[in-house]
N, C-alpha and C positions, 0 to 999 in steps of 0.2 A: 683401447676399445674392448669393453667387456663382452666376451662371447657368451652364447647361450649355454654352452657346455663348458663348465669350469674344469680346471685340470689341476692335478697335483702330482708330485713325483713320489712313487712308492719305493720303499727300500727292499721289499721282498722280491725275489726273483720271479720273472714272468714264466708261466707254464702254459703248456698247450692244452688242447681239449681232452687229452688223455687223463688229466686230473679231474675226473668226473665226480659229480656228487653221488653219494650212495643211492642205488636204484630203489625206487619205491614201487613194489609190485602191484600195489592197488591201483596205480594210475596207468599201467601198461596197456590195459584194454581200452583206454579212452582215446578216441580219434584226435589227432592233432588239431583239426579245425574246430573242435568243440571243447578244447581244453579250458577256454575262458568262460564257458557258458555258466558256470556256477560262481564266477567271480565278477559280476557285472556292477558291483557297487562302485559309485563314483567317489574318488578321493576328495575329502572336504578340507578346504583351507579357510580358516576363519580369519576374516579381515575386519578391522575396526572401521566403522563408518566415519570418514573424516568430519562429517557434519554433526555427528552425535555429540551431545553435551554431557559432561560429567555431573555428578550430584553437586559438586562445588560450583561449577559454572552456572547451574540452574538456580542456585540459592540467591536470595535477596541479600541486601547489605546487612540487615539485622541478623538474618540466619547465618551469614558468613562470619560475623563477629562472635555470635554466641554458639556457633556450630550446631544449630538446630537441625540442619540437613542430615546430620549423622544419626539422629534419634530413630527413624524407621529402620536404618541399617543395623543399629545395635539391637533393636527389638527382634529383628529377623535372625540375627546371629545368636540370640539366646534360645531360639527354637530349632535351628538347623545349622549345619556346617556351610559357611558361605563359600561360593565359587565366584569365578570371574564374571558370570552373568549377573549375579546379585550385586556385585560392587560396581559394575558398569565400566565405561571407558575412562581412561585417565583424563585429567584436566588438560586443556589445550596447551598451557604453558609447560606441561611436563612431557609432551609427546616428542618422540625422538626426532622427527623431521624438522619441526620448528626450532628445537634446541640446536640441532646441527647446523641448519641453514644460517641462523644468526651468528653463531660462533665462528663458523668456517669463513663467512664473508669478512669478519673483523680480523681473523687470523691471517688471511691472505694479505690484507692491507698492512697489518703489523709486520709481517715478514718482509714485505716490499719496503716499508719505511725503515726497518732495521738495516736492510741491505744498503739503502742509500746513505744512511748515517754512517755505517761501517766503511763504505767506500770513501766518503768525505774524510773520515778520521784516518783511514789508511793513507790517503794522499798527503794529509798534513804530517803524518808520521814519517813518510818517505822523504818529504821535503826537509823535515827536521834532521833526519839522518844524513841527507845530502849536505846540509850546512855543517854538520859535525866533522866532515872530512875523514881524516885518518885518526882522529882523537879517540882512542879506545875507551877512555874514561867516560866521555860524553855519550858514546854509543852504548856502553854498558848501563849508563844511568837511564837512557831512554828505554832500553830493553826492546823486546819484540812486541809487535802489535797483536793484541788479543781482541778479536771482534766481540761485540756485545750481543748476547742472545736476544731473541724476541721475548717480549714480556707477556707470557701466557696468563699471568694473574690479571693484568690490566685488561686483556681481551675478555676474560670471563666476567670481570667486574662490569665492563661496559655492555657486554652482550645480554646479561640478565637485566640490567637497568640499575644504574647507580642510585637513582632516586628511590627505587624500591628498597634497596639496602639501607640507604640513609633513613628512610621512613621507619623501617624495622628497628634500626638502632635508636632512633628518637623515641619510639614507643617503649623500648626496653629501658632506656635511661630514665624516662618519666616514671615507669613502674618502679625502678630502683629507688628513685627519690621519694615516691609515695610510701615506700616500705618503712621509712623513718617516722611517718606521722602517727601510726598506732603506738610506737614507743613513746613519743612525746605525749600522746593522749594518756597512756598508761601512767607516766610520771605525774601528769596533771591530776588524774583521778586519785592516785595514792596520796598525794599531798592534800587533796580535798578531804579524804577520809581521816587523815592524820590530824588535820586542824579542827575536825568536828564541825563542819558546815559553817565557816565564818561568814558574816554578813557582807563583807566587802570583797569576797572572793570573785575573781574573774576567770572563768573557764576558757580554755583554749578555743573551744568552739561555742562561745557565748553562753553556754549553760552545761552543767554536768550531764544532763540527758543528751545534749548534742555530742558530748564526748563519747557516750555509750553508743549512739548511732554511728559515730565515726569509726568506732572499733569494728563495726559490722560492714560498713560501706567501703572503707579504704582497702581492706584485704580483697574484697570482691573486685574492686577496680584494678588492683594490682594484678590479680589473676587474669582478668580480661585483657589487659594490655600485654602481659607476658605471653598469653596464648596466641594473640594476634601476631605478635612479633615472631614467635616460634613457627607459626604457619608460614610466614614469609621466608624465614631462614630455611625451613625444610624444603620449600619449593625451590629455593636457590641451590640447596644441596643436591636435590634430584636433578635440577637443570644442569649443574656442573658435571655430575657423574655421567649423565646421559650424553651430554655434548662431548665430553672428553673421550668417552668410550667410542662414540661414532667417529671422532677425529682419528683415534688410533686405528679403528677398522679401515677407514678410508686411506690412511697412510700405509697400512699393510698392503693395500691393493695397488698403490702407485709407487711404492718405494723401489728404488733401483737395485741392481745386483750389488753395487758397491756399498750402498746403504745397508742392505740386508746382511752383508758380511760383517758389519760392525755391531750387530746385535744378535740375539738368539731367540728361539721360540719361548724359552722359559722367561726371559725378560719381558717379552710382549704379554704373555699370559699374566705375569705378576703385575704389570702396569694396568692391565684391564681389570684386574680384581682387587689387588692390594692398594695400589697408589690412588685409584679413583675412590676407594673406600676411605682412605685417609683424608682426602679433600672433603668428602661428604661429612665425616665426623668433625672435622675442624669447623665447618660452618654450623654444625649443631652446637658447638661450644663457643662460637665467636661472640655471641651476646653476653654470656657470663664473663668471658675474658676481658671484653672491652669495659664492662660496667664494674668489674671487681675493684680496680684501683679507686674509682670514684666512691664506691660504697665504703671502702676501707678508710679513705681520707675523711669522709663525712662522719663515719662512726667514731674515729679518733677525736675529731673536733668536738662532737657531742659528749664523748667520754671525758674529755678535758673539762668541759663545763660542769661535769658531775663530780669528779674526784681531783681536779686541779693537776698539780705537778706530778702526782703519782702516775699520770698517763705516760710520762716519758720513760718509765720503766718498761711498759709494754712496747713502746716504740723502739727502745734499745734492744729488747728481746727479738723483735722482728728484724732489725738490722743485723743481728747476729746470725739470722737464718739466711741472709743473702749469699754469703760465700758457700754455704751448704747447698743452696739452690744452684749456684753456678757449677759446682762439682757434679751434682745430680744430673743437670741438663746436658752437660758435656759428656758424661758417661752414657746417658740415654741416647744421645745423637750417634755416638760411635757404635754402641751396641745395636742400634736400629739399622745402621748400614751393614753391619756384620750379618744380621738376620736376613736382610734383603739379598746379600751375596749368597748365603747358603740356600735360601729359598729359590733363587734363580737357578742355581746348580741342580737342586733337587728336581724342580719342574722340568728342566731340560733333560735330565737323565730319565725321568718317568716317560716323557714323550718319546725319547729314543727307544726305550724298552718296548713301549706299546706299538711303536711303528715297526719294530723288527721282532715282534713276539713269535712269529712263525719260525724265523731262523733260530731264535733262542731255544725254542722247543725242539727243533730238529737236532741241534747239537747238544742238548741237555745242559745249557748254560744258566739254568735257573738259579743255582746256588751262588756262583760268582757275581751275577748281576744283583741278586738279592742282597749279598753282603755289601756291595757298593752302594745300593740304595739305603740300606740300614746305616751305613757309615755316614752318608750325607744327612739322613734324618736325625741321627744322633747329634751331629754337629749343629744342625738347625735347632733341635730341641734344647741343646745345652745353651745356645745363644738366647733362645726365647726364655729359658729359665733364668738366666742372668738378668735379662731385661725385666722380667716380672719381679724378681727380688729387688732390683734397683728401684723400680717404680713403687713397689710396696713399702720399702724402707724409706725412700726419699720423699714420697708423697703422703702415703697413708699414715705412717708413724710420725713423721716430723710435721708435715703441713696440717694434718687434721688435728693433731694434739696441740698445736700452737694456740688456737683460740680457747682451749680449756686451761692451759697453763697460764695464759696471759691474765685473766681476771684474778687468779689466785695471787700472782705476783703484785698486781695493782692494789688489791685489797690489803695485802700485808704492808705494803709501803704506805698506803693511805691511813691505816690505823695507827702506825707508828710515827707518822710525821705530822698529821693534821690534828688540830685541837678539837675539831668538830667530830662528834660521834657519827658513826655510820648509820643513817636512818634507812627506813624501808624503801622510800622513794628512790634514794641514790642507789641502793643495792639492786632493786628490781630493774631500774632503768639501765644501769651499767651492765648487768647480766644480759638484759634483752639486746643491748647494743652489741655485746660480744657474740651473742647468738646470731645476730645479723651478719657479723664478720666471719662466722664459720663457713658459710656457703661461698663467699668470695675467696677465702683461703683454700677451700676445697677445689673450686673450679678454676682458680687462677693457674695453679701448676698443671692441671689437666689441659687447660687451654694452651699453655706454653708448650707442653709436650706435643699436643696435636699440631701446634704451629711448627715445631721443629720437624716433625714427621711429614707435614704437608709441604714444607719448604724442600725437603729431600725429594718428595714425590714430584713436585713441580720441576725440579732440576732434571729428574729422570725423564719426565714427559717431554719437556722442552728439548732435551738432547735428542730424543727419538724423533720428535716432529721436525727437527732441523735437518735430519738426514736427507741426502740427495734423492730426488724423485725423477721418474721418467718424464722426459719432455714429450709433449704431444706433437708428433710429426706425421700422423695419418690425417691427410687432408680430404674432406668430403667434396672435392671438386676436381675438375680436369687440370692436368699439368699445363703450365704456360707454354712449354715447347716439348717436343718429342725427340729423343735421341737414342743412340745405342752405342755401347762400347764392347759388345760381344764380338766373337770372331766371325759370326755369320753376317755382321754388318746390317742387320735389319731387326726391327722390333718384332716381338713375338705376336703374330697374328695368324688367323685361320686362312688357309689357301682360298683364293678367289675373292677375298674381301678387298675393298678399296680403302682409301685413306680415311673414310668416314666410319670405320669399324667402331663398334660400341665396346669399349674396354671396361672391365671391372676393376682391374689392378694395373697400375702403371708405376714403374720404378725407372728413373733415368739417372744412371751413374751414382746410385746411392750406396753408402757405406755405413755399416752398423757395428757396434761393439757391445759386449755385455758389461764392460766397465769403461767409464769415460776415460779415454787415454790422456786427456789434457787435465784431468783432475789432480789436484795436489794431494799427496798422502796425508792422512789424518795425523795431527800432532798429538802425541801421547806424552803425559808427564812421566819422567823417569821415576821408577819405583825405588823407594828407599830399600837398601839391602837389609834383609831381615837379620836381626841379631841372633846368632846361633848359641845354643847352650854349650857347656863344656864337653858333654858327650858327643854332640854333633860336630864340634870342632875337631875332636880326636878322630872321629870317623872320616871327616873330610881330609884331614892330613894323611891318614892311612891310605885312603883311596888315591890321593895325589901321588904318594910314594909308589904305590903299586903300578900306576899308569906310567910313571917315569921309568920304573924298572922294565916294563914291557917295551917301551920305546928303545931303551938301550939294548935289550935283547934282540929286537927287530933289526936295529942298525948293525949289530954284531953279526947277524945272520945274513947280511947283504940283501935284504928285502925292502930297503927303505924307499926304493923307487917304484915299487909295485903295490897296488892296493891289496888288502887282505882278502881272503876268500869270503870272509863274512860280509865285507862291504860289497863285494861283487854279487853275492847272493841277495843281499838287501836291495841292490840296484835292480837286479833282475826281477825280484818279486814286486817292487814298486812299478817297474815298467809294465809288468803283466797286468797291473791294476789300472794302467793308464796314467800313472803319476810320474812326471818327469823330474829328474834331479838336476837342479841348477848348479853349474860349476862356474869357476872364475872365467873360463874362456867363453861361456855362452852369454856374452853381454848383449847380444842382439835381442834376447828375450825381453829385455827391459825397454826396448825401443817402442815408440808410439805405434809403428806398423804392426808389431807383434801382437798388440792387444786387440786389433781390429779383426772381427770374426767374418764379416762379409765386406768385400771390396768391389766397388764399381759395378754394382748389380744394375743392369739395364735390360729390362724386359717389360712386356705388356701382355696381359692375359685378357682375352676377349670374353665378354659376358656369355655365360651359358656353356662354356667349353670345359673339357676335361683335360687338365694338364698334369703330367707326371713329373715329379722332381726326383732325380736319381743322383747318385754319387757315392763315393767310398765312405767308410766310417770316418767321421770327423770332418767331412767336407763342408758342412754348414747347412744341411737340409732342414733340421729342426730349427736352426737359427733363422732360416729364411721364413718359415711360417711365423716364428715369434716376431720377426721384424714387421711382417704384414699386420700382426695383431697390435703392434705398438709397444712391445715389451722389451725393447732393446734401447741402447743409447745411440742417438743419431750423431753421425760424424759430419762436421762441416755443413750443417743445415740440410742434410739429406731428408727427402720427403717420400712418403708412400701416398699415392693418389688413388682414391676410390670414388670416381665420378658416379653419381646416382643415375638411375634410368631417366630417360627423357620424360619430363612431366611429373617426376616423383622427387620427394625430398629424401635426403640421406638419413638413414636410420641405423644406428650402431648395433641394434639388437637383431639385425638381419644376418649376422655372422655366427656360424657354428664352428666349434673347434673340437676335434677329437685328438687328444694327446697320445703320445706313444706309450705312456704308462697309464692304463685305464684307471679311472677314478670313480669310485662308487661311495655312497653314503649309507649310513645305518637307517635304511628305510625299506619298504617293500620293493620288489623288482619293478612293479608298475610305477611306484613313486620315483625310482631312479630314472626311469625313462621320461616320465612327464615333467619332473623337476619343477613342480609348482604350476605348470600350465594346465589349462582346462582339458578334461578327458573327452576326446572325440573318438568314438568306437571305431568308425570306418578307418580313420587315419592310423589309429593305434594298431589295429589288426594288420594293416598293410605293412607298417614298419616292422612289427614283430615277425611277420612272415619273410619280409625281405632280408632281415638281419639274422635269419636262420635260428630263431629262438623258440620255434614251436616244439621241437624235440626236447629242448631244455625245460620248457614249461610242463611237458608231460612227465619229466623225471622229478622235477622239484616237488616237494611235499604238498604245497598249497598253490601251485601254479604261479601266476604273477602276483599273488598275494603273499608269497613267501618272503619273510623278512630277511634282509641281507645283513650280515654281521659287520662289525667295524672293519673298514678297508677291504670288504668283500671276502672275509675269511672263509665263508662257506661256498665260494665260487671258484671255478678254475680260471686260469689266465685267459683262455679263449672265451669263456662266458662273460667275464668282465669286459673284454675288448668289444664283444658284440653288443653288450648293454650300453657301453659308452657310445658306440656307433649309432645305435638306435636313438639315443638321446639327441645326438647331433642331427639325425634325420627327421625327427618328429615334427618340428615346426614347418608348416607349409609356407611361412613367410620368409624362410631362410633363402638368401640370395647368394651367399658365399659360404662354401664348406671347405675348411682346412683340415685335412685328414693326414695325421702324422703316423704313417705306416700301421694302419689298423689291421692289416692282413698278416702281420708277422707272428701273432700269437695264436693263429688258427691253422688247421690242417689245409692241405692243398684243395680238396674238394669243397670244404667250407669257404675257403677264400674265393674260389670260382663262383660259388653261389652269391657271396656278398658283392663281388664285383659286378655280376650280371644283373642282380635284382635290386641292390641297394645303391651302389656307386653310379652305375649306368642305367638303373631301372627307372620306372615311372615315378617313384616317390621323390627322386632327385632331379627330375626333368626341369629344365629352365634355370637351374642353379649353377653357378660357377664352382667347379670342384678342382682343388689343388691337392693332389695325392702324392705323398712321399711313399715310395715303394722300393723293394729290392727284387721284385719278381719281373724277369724280362718278358715273360709270355703275356703280360698285361700291356706292355708298351705299344704294340701295334694297334691296340684298340683305343688308345688315347689320342686326342686331337694334336697335342704337342708334347714335347719332352724337353725339360730343362736339365742339363747335366752340370753339376757343380763340382769344382775341384779346388781344394784349399781356399774356400770362401769366395770363389769367383765363378761367374757363369762361363763355362768352357765351351759348351755347345747348346744351341737351341734349334728347334725344328721338329718336324714329324719324325717318327721312328724310321720310316722308309728313307727320308732325306738324310738322316744321320748315318744309316747303314751305307747309303750310296757314297757318302763322303769318307767312309772308312773309319768311322768312330768306333773305338774299342770300348765295349761296355764291361769288360772284365774288371772286377773289383768294385764297379759301381752298382751292379745288380747281381743277384744270385743266379748264376748260369750253371751251377754244378748239378750234374745228373745223379751223383752219388747220394746227395742229400735227399733228392726226390725218391730215389729207390729205397733208401732207408726209411723214409716216411711212409712209403707204400707198404714196406714190410711191417712197419709198426701198425699201420691201419689194418692189414690182414690179420695180424695177431689180435687187434682190438675187436675186429668183426667176429673172430672165432670166440673170443671171450664173451662178447655180447650174445652170440648165438647160444652159448652154454647157459648164460644167465636167463635168456628168454625161455629155454627149455625148462630150466628150474622153476621159472615163474609160472609156467603153464601147469606145473604140478603142485602149485601152492595150495594150501588148504584154506578153509574158512577162517581159521585162526590167524593166518598170515594176512588175509584181507582186513580183518579187524585191526591188526597192528598197523596196516597201512592207513586206515582211517584215523587212527590215533596220531600217526606221523603227520598226516595232512593238517589235523587240528593244531598240532604242536608247531608245525612249520610256519603257521600264520603269525606266531608270536615267539620270536627267538629270544628277545630280551624281556625279562620280567619287569613289570611295573614296580615302581618304588612302593614299599609298604607304607600305609598310612594308618596310624593309630588314632582312634577317636576316644573322647571322654577324658576323665581325670588321669593325671600321672600317678602311676602306682608307687607305693612306698618303697618297693624293692629298687626302683630306679634311683631314688634319693640315697638309699644305702650304698648302691653301686657307685654313685658319684662321690659319696663321702670316702669310700675306700680308695677310689682312684686319686682323691685329693690328699691322701696321707693318713686317713683314719683319725687318730687322736689329734693330729695337728688341725684337721678340718673341724673337729668338734670344738677344740679350744678356741679357734678363731670365731 
């Protein structure tokens, strides 16, 4: 269930409101209620009209074939720099929604079909194994069952339309056949002029002037057919890249925790950019690749008609290139995999560095992380260099030179073996035919290279798309029966309500896990041991000898039965980070029950109520909210029921989620709150005031127009928490709010304001609120309290009922007075510091106010726009490019 407020886990430590943004003295005198008076511009989000037609869709059949619809656009481009409004909307067949819908529907069917086929094959394999009995040889011969993956290429082929691709191929084949007609006409005309206009001469096209006209018409017809074919192939390339990118994005939203553990962010980024580009490039070369063998065969047949047996010398020369091609393609495939491996590692490292840049700056770790990044970049660059050299030598030097060497060899053999002299018609025709062969020879290896890279890309994409997904267990209806397994013996309802209470969330004995406990572990191929060099073998033997000597010394000292201090320190340090060390005795951690995060959750939350979820650290509070969102693995068919209101339909967009780690994007503060929704001034002002953001707007340089840096780098932890809460509160249609401890990152008085005006205020009236909190003083003001312990509902009821039962909240909530006193002391210190700053600001001069105005202007734009150069490319840029390419080597090439 996608909530309105998306969430992400931040690696930087959360801070409180004392990490304030530098004070801007120019805005100190502005009253809080008028802080947005000068920023009333509405945020514009440009949407494409789904009914709008592109230039190509509006064009007639004749205009589509001859590309006449591009003429006005090209004329406009000669007078000004084109923008998106000039180009217009994309073609309907290229739009993301239509591409994704068609591919996703076929992909779901293909996955289901493959699953059924694999199940049938698995059954046959098991039956065959059963027949083998204890015969080890037969069992080894059968081997283990390997399921077949879904055919992504077939899905993409059928989704775009196989007849479209066949039509494009037919056009290209026809154009390649027509390319030989001008050569035959040239041979006919040369013979005509050599014979001196014989009276019985029969021209190829009935008359010599017909041949001349054919020399003009056939190249134009070839260009027309090839252009139309390339338009279709380009549409197919865009279709495939768009649809695959959307499939990856959709998969990233629905992938389970177990599936996410089998991949990394770097791999996903590479697949979105690299692998989809490889597929797009292959489709741009597929026409040349398919037609190249036909053109080569026809050219050789025609050359044989001109020079006879001398043609076989050229054929033999091409057969000699086959093993070279095999070596080249094998090397390219291996080097391509190596490049992808280093590229994945580099992207992953860059993402981790950017995510934790604040910590890196705090501890001055720039140099070590920079060295590690440079090491990965050097490896990737070395692999790319080797790949480029292999491609250049294997393709450019060998393949492109073959059509030049071939005619030389053929003419040498023809002159020395044939009794007929080499005339002009034979020479010109043979050279023209070899010139036709140059392009197939050039594009055939490129097509094979792209085929190899696309095959690798398809395997990576299919492997990622096959990863396990979350099953949909959130049901938009009422449960078939109500029950309860809690110690209170009753479902969670509001006092005084009868059995007809209107519930917003119902869980009846539900269990959930982050990882499917019944899933089989992923089988990985055993890696071949890497062959070590002589130096590495010596170092390994020396290290083994030292370890053996240490063991003997330890046994001699009588400490063999005790762990070393180093291992104890390591265990303590890992335990402090929440990492458990698995030992041989802790076998129960591998059991199915140990993987379940929530067990037998039985509760029902009434619509419009405020329910607090409390518990000790690790008791499953955040997992409870994630289970309601549908982001966990359902155990034994457990369901979460969300019945809609009477007379209303279920709407998934009526859920707002505020994560424990606040999430902000690189946008203005207002943009972070609106998050693409329309700006309603009255509602916006109410939310800003309820979430205690007015004072922050007075401090920020440009009010709510201040641009927020990546991951909220220019905001404190409390500011980010309140912005995330405001985002969740903004929509008036929200019926369910899931708030994961939003009060932990703010001070006590700010938390009181948020609870009074936001969580229980008018802006959230009528909505069902589930609040995870550690603050005991808020519990009496909640309708009900759910207390979790070790993933189970320990107690439910109102705060007064739980106190009357003698429920001990120690450990589940923060009841320490010491922490409050220390916070109060910190606040007094902050107030003193603030008073000093206010006194200083009152004594500020006019120069300081001018600096404040500059800060306000600068705050509106934190990230600079990318520079755009217009006009012709300067000569210095070509010189710089030549120097980077090797100077003399660049000029020689």
